C-alpha positions in Angstrom: -19.9 -35.4 -3.9 -18.1 -35.8 -7.2 -20.3 -33.2 -8.8 -19.5 -30.8 -6.1 -15.8 -31.2 -6.6 -16.2 -30.8 -10.3 -18.1 -27.5 -9.8 -15.3 -26.2 -7.6 -12.6 -27.0 -10.1 -14.6 -25.3 -12.9 -15.0 -22.1 -10.8 -11.3 -22.1 -9.9 -10.3 -22.4 -13.6 -12.8 -19.7 -14.6 -11.4 -17.0 -12.3 -9.3 -14.2 -13.9 -6.1 -13.0 -12.4 -7.9 -9.7 -11.6 -10.5 -11.5 -9.5 -9.2 -11.2 -5.9 -11.1 -12.0 -2.7 -14.5 -11.8 -4.4 -13.9 -8.3 -5.8 -13.3 -7.6 -9.5 -10.6 -5.1 -10.0 -10.5 -3.3 -13.3 -6.9 -3.0 -14.5 -7.5 0.4 -16.1 -8.8 1.8 -12.8 -5.8 0.4 -10.9 -3.4 2.0 -13.4 -5.3 5.3 -13.2 -5.1 5.3 -9.4 -1.4 4.6 -9.5 -0.9 7.4 -12.0 -2.8 9.9 -9.9 -0.9 8.9 -6.7 2.4 9.2 -8.6 1.5 12.7 -9.7 0.5 13.7 -6.2 3.8 12.5 -4.9 5.7 14.5 -7.5 3.8 17.6 -6.6 4.9 17.5 -2.9 7.9 19.6 -3.1 9.2 22.3 -0.7 8.8 25.3 -3.1 5.2 24.4 -4.2 3.6 23.3 -0.9 6.0 24.2 1.9 3.6 23.6 4.8 2.6 20.1 3.7 6.2 19.2 3.0 7.3 20.4 6.4 4.4 18.5 8.0 5.5 15.2 6.3 9.1 15.9 7.2 8.2 16.4 10.9 6.1 13.2 11.0 8.9 11.2 9.4 11.4 12.6 11.9 9.1 11.6 14.7 8.8 8.1 13.4 12.6 7.8 12.9 13.3 9.1 16.4 10.8 6.7 17.9 12.4 3.7 16.2 15.9 4.9 17.1 14.9 5.4 20.8 13.3 2.0 20.9 16.4 0.3 19.5 18.6 2.2 21.9 16.5 1.3 24.8 16.5 -2.4 23.9 20.3 -2.4 23.4 20.8 -0.8 26.8 19.0 -3.6 28.5 21.2 -6.2 26.7 
């Protein structure tokens, strides 16, 4: 029993900060992914991709209207 507890402590100490839920995440790949996502967000502007921009705008408006309607409906019952 004592040996088992000792092994668990050793494994816990040996884990890196990058080791999450049994998956090893490479910090350089995470940084690369964040950089690519940031570049993609910067490229979504009205004058470069108007249809995609309008699509996202429409979807965001629908979400906002849904939330607003839900809040209004709940306040009406109060």
